[in-house]
C-alpha positions as CSV (number, residue, x, y, z in Angstrom):
1,M,85.6,184.1,-49.7
2,E,88.3,185.3,-47.6
3,I,92.1,185.1,-49.5
4,Q,93.2,182.9,-46.8
5,E,90.3,180.5,-46.9
6,K,91.2,180.3,-51.0
7,D,94.8,179.5,-50.5
8,T,93.9,177.3,-48.1
9,L,91.2,175.4,-50.6
10,F,93.9,176.1,-53.6
11,F,97.0,173.9,-51.6
12,M,94.4,171.1,-50.2
13,T,93.3,170.5,-54.2
14,L,97.0,170.6,-54.6
15,A,97.7,167.9,-51.8
16,A,94.8,165.5,-53.5
17,F,96.1,166.1,-56.8
18,G,99.6,164.7,-55.6
19,A,97.8,162.2,-53.9
20,V,96.0,160.9,-57.1
21,L,99.2,161.0,-59.3
22,A,101.2,158.8,-56.1
23,S,98.7,156.7,-55.8
24,A,98.4,155.7,-59.3
25,L,101.7,155.5,-60.1
26,A,102.0,152.6,-57.4
27,S,98.3,151.2,-58.6
28,F,100.8,149.6,-61.5
29,L,102.3,147.5,-59.2
30,Q,99.6,146.7,-56.3
31,W,96.3,147.6,-58.1
32,I,94.1,145.0,-55.5
33,V,95.3,147.3,-52.7
34,V,95.8,151.0,-54.0
35,L,93.3,151.4,-56.6
36,P,90.3,152.1,-54.1
37,L,92.0,154.3,-52.3
38,T,93.1,155.9,-55.6
39,I,89.4,156.6,-56.4
40,G,88.5,157.6,-53.1
41,V,91.6,160.4,-53.1
42,F,90.2,161.3,-56.6
43,L,86.4,162.0,-55.7
44,L,87.7,164.0,-52.5
45,M,90.2,166.2,-55.5
46,I,86.5,167.0,-57.4
47,L,84.6,167.5,-53.6
48,T,87.4,169.9,-52.7
49,Y,87.6,171.9,-56.0
50,F,84.5,172.3,-57.1
51,L,82.7,173.2,-54.2
52,N,84.2,176.4,-53.7
53,Q,81.5,177.6,-51.2
54,K,82.0,178.5,-47.5
55,G,80.9,174.6,-46.2
56,T,84.0,173.0,-48.1
57,I,86.7,175.1,-45.8
58,H,84.5,173.2,-42.6
59,L,83.4,170.1,-44.1
60,S,86.9,169.5,-45.0
61,E,88.7,171.0,-41.7
62,N,85.7,168.1,-40.0
63,A,87.3,165.7,-42.1
64,E,91.1,166.1,-41.3
65,K,90.1,166.0,-37.7
66,W,88.0,162.3,-37.7
67,A,91.0,161.1,-40.0
68,M,93.6,162.1,-37.3
69,I,91.5,160.1,-35.1
70,L,91.2,157.7,-37.1
71,T,94.9,157.2,-37.5
72,L,95.5,157.7,-33.9
73,V,93.2,155.2,-33.6
74,A,94.9,152.4,-35.6
75,F,97.9,153.4,-34.6
76,I,97.4,152.0,-31.3
77,A,95.8,148.9,-32.2
78,A,98.7,148.3,-34.3
79,F,101.3,148.7,-31.2
80,I,98.7,146.7,-28.7
81,Y,98.5,144.2,-31.4
82,L,102.2,144.4,-32.5
83,Y,103.3,144.1,-28.6
84,R,101.1,142.4,-27.0
85,P,102.5,139.6,-24.6
86,V,102.7,136.3,-25.6
């Protein structure tokens, strides 16, 4: 594995750990909403850390692409719903 891919894997794991920590802190106040997010990000952190193979980077890049597409669709739907004519 190239050094750049190892760096990317390390930073992705670090970002996932930060998301786990932030969502765990938020789950004390809003545990019904935040708990599934915490579990999902924790599983993503484990997947990213332990699957230190060539396919992991490709898998995470595909997941990132689909997450960006879903986020864009959610923003579009939210703005349509928010600014629809009455």
